[in-house]
C-alpha positions in Angstrom: -20.8 -19.2 -20.2 -23.3 -19.2 -23.2 -27.0 -18.9 -22.3 -29.5 -20.9 -24.2 -33.2 -21.7 -24.1 -34.0 -25.3 -25.0 -37.3 -26.0 -26.7 -39.3 -28.9 -25.3 -38.9 -31.0 -28.5 -35.1 -30.8 -28.1 -35.3 -31.5 -24.4 -37.5 -34.6 -24.9 -35.5 -35.8 -27.8 -32.4 -35.8 -25.6 -33.8 -39.0 -24.0 -33.2 -40.8 -27.3 -29.7 -39.6 -28.0 -28.3 -37.7 -31.0 -27.6 -34.0 -31.1 -30.3 -33.2 -28.5 -28.4 -35.5 -26.0 -25.2 -33.7 -26.9 -26.8 -30.4 -26.0 -28.0 -31.7 -22.7 -24.6 -33.1 -22.0 -23.1 -29.7 -22.7 -25.4 -28.3 -20.0 -24.6 -31.1 -17.5 -20.8 -30.5 -18.2 -21.2 -26.8 -17.5 -20.5 -25.7 -21.1 -23.9 -23.9 -21.5 -26.3 -22.3 -19.1 -29.9 -23.3 -19.6 -32.5 -20.5 -19.3 -35.8 -21.6 -17.7 -39.1 -20.2 -16.7 -42.0 -21.9 -14.8 -43.9 -22.4 -18.0 -41.0 -24.1 -19.7 -40.3 -26.5 -16.8 -44.0 -27.3 -16.5 -44.1 -28.2 -20.3 -41.0 -30.3 -20.0 -42.5 -32.3 -17.2 -46.0 -32.6 -18.7 -44.7 -33.8 -22.1 -42.2 -36.3 -20.5 -45.0 -37.8 -18.4 -47.4 -37.9 -21.3 -44.8 -39.8 -23.4 -44.1 -42.2 -20.5 -40.6 -40.9 -20.1 -41.0 -39.7 -16.5 -40.9 -43.2 -15.0 -37.2 -43.6 -14.8 -34.6 -42.0 -12.6 -33.5 -39.6 -15.5 -36.4 -37.2 -15.0 -35.9 -37.2 -11.2 -32.2 -36.4 -11.9 -33.0 -33.6 -14.2 -35.6 -32.1 -11.9 -32.9 -32.3 -9.1 -30.5 -30.4 -11.4 -33.2 -27.7 -12.0 -34.1 -27.5 -8.3 -30.4 -27.0 -7.3 -29.8 -24.4 -10.0 -27.3 -26.7 -11.7 -26.0 -24.5 -14.6 -29.3 -22.8 -15.0 -30.7 -19.4 -14.8 -34.3 -19.0 -13.9 -36.8 -16.3 -14.2 -40.3 -15.9 -12.9 -40.8 -12.6 -14.7 -41.0 -12.8 -18.4 -42.4 -10.2 -20.8 -45.7 -11.2 -22.3 -45.1 -11.2 -26.0 -47.2 -12.2 -29.0 -44.6 -13.2 -31.5 -45.2 -16.7 -32.9 -48.5 -16.3 -34.6 -48.5 -19.9 -36.0 -48.1 -21.4 -32.5 -48.6 -18.9 -29.6 -47.6 -21.5 -27.1 -44.0 -21.1 -28.4 -43.9 -17.5 -27.2 -42.7 -18.7 -23.8 -39.3 -19.7 -25.2 -38.8 -16.2 -26.7 -40.1 -14.5 -23.6 -37.6 -16.5 -21.5 -34.7 -15.7 -23.8 -35.6 -12.0 -23.8 -35.9 -11.9 -20.0 -32.6 -13.7 -19.4 -30.6 -12.2 -22.2 -30.1 -15.5 -23.9 -28.3 -15.5 -27.3 -29.8 -18.8 -28.5 -33.0 -20.7 -28.6 -32.4 -24.4 -29.6 -35.4 -25.8 -31.3 -36.8 -28.3 -33.8 -40.1 -26.5 -34.0 -40.9 -25.2 -37.5 -42.7 -22.1 -36.3 -39.8 -21.0 -34.2 -37.1 -21.9 -36.7 -39.0 -20.0 -39.4 -38.3 -16.8 -37.4 -34.5 -17.5 -37.5 -33.8 -14.5 -35.2 -35.7 -12.3 -32.7 -34.0 -9.2 -31.3 -30.6 -10.7 -31.8 -31.6 -14.1 -30.4 -30.6 -16.8 -32.8 -33.2 -19.6 -33.2 -31.3 -22.7 -34.3 -31.8 -26.5 -34.7 -29.6 -28.6 -32.5 -27.1 -29.6 -35.2 -26.6 -25.9 -36.2 -26.1 -24.9 -32.6 -23.4 -27.6 -32.2 -21.7 -26.3 -35.4 -21.3 -22.9 -33.7 -18.4 -24.6 -31.7 -20.1 -25.6 -28.5 -19.7 -29.3 -29.0 
């Protein structure tokens, strides 16, 4: 199963449909394995709550999937890298991908997408990831 790290902007956008929702559906249907770290989960939850999207049952369902290890791989130990100089907060996605041997980071973030690739890890927007045949 293909491993991927999903940036917060893609994860949050999935609540509104489109290609981000298709990616989350691939995860829910067992087509991709999501790579997570505590920093990534914390950011998902914080942003969803800040945007008022944490009030419905969808967030509870997703957290339940995370807690049960539903098509996810989780690491507490990530290397501390300083890669994304434009936005150091994005380093957590690369750190997670490196720690868990992910081949993809799926993102809409300009600073990450500008990198294109890091140590063989492709950094792709959702539509390009789906074009790779995972839809």
